N, C-alpha and C positions, 0 to 999 in steps of 0.2 A: 503173367509171363514176362520175363525180362526181354525187352526189345534188343535186336542185334544192332549194335553201334556201327559195325562195319557196313551193314546193309543200309542203314540210315545215311551214312556218309557217302558211300560209293554207288548205291543203287542196285547192287546185285548181291546174291547170297555168298556168304563166306563158306569155308569148309566145314564149319560147325553148325550152320543154320539148320534147324529142324531137330537137333539133338534133344532139346528140352521138351518139345511136343512129343517126340518119339518116346521119351522116357515116361511121360505121363500115359501115353497109349500102352506102353508095356506094363505099367502098374495096373491098368484097367484090364489087362489080359488080352488085348488086341495085338497079338504078336506079328501078324502079317502086315497090319496097318502101320505098326511101329517100324517094321523093316522098310516099308515103302516111304515112310516119312524121312527116315535117316538110315540108309542101308548099312552103315558102319557102326550102328548102335551096339550090336552084340560084341564085336571085336574091341570096341572102345571100352565097354564095361569089363571085359576080360582083362584088358590092359590095365585099367584102374585097379582092379582086384589084385593083379600081379604086383603093381606098384605098392599097394598097401602091404602086401606080404613082404616085399623087399624092404620097406622102411621099418617094419617091426622085426625083421630077422637081424640078429646081432652079428652074424658072420659077414654079411654083405659080399658074399662070394658070387652073386648073380648079376654083377654089373654088365657083363657082355650080353647076357640073356635079356636084360632090361632094354638095352639099346637095340638088340635084334627084334624084340617084340614091338618096340616103338616104331621101327622101320616098317615092319609088317603091318602094323596098325595104320601107319601113314598111307601105305599102298591101298588098304581097304577104304580109308577115308576118301582118297582121291578117286578110286574106282566107284565108290558110293555116290560121290558128287556127280560123276559122269552118268551113272545110272539114273539118278534122281532128275537130272535136268535134260537128259537126251533119250531116256528109255521109258520111264514111267509117265 
């Protein structure tokens, strides 16, 4: 696993800490544990899939949708950070 440089420098988790471990849990079929490790995993994967679709689409008419989806994903990431550190 790649160590988090942000955590090594500042001593606390960044907004992306846990994504790598959650992705491995997802690949092993442990969906709930993956969610507990990084609650924004599923929205982030959907966002990455949408970005791939956007870059392969020749018309590029989805620019506003990409920004809207990025903002929604940011809300999920911040909410997941809160859940991970203060709820689970």
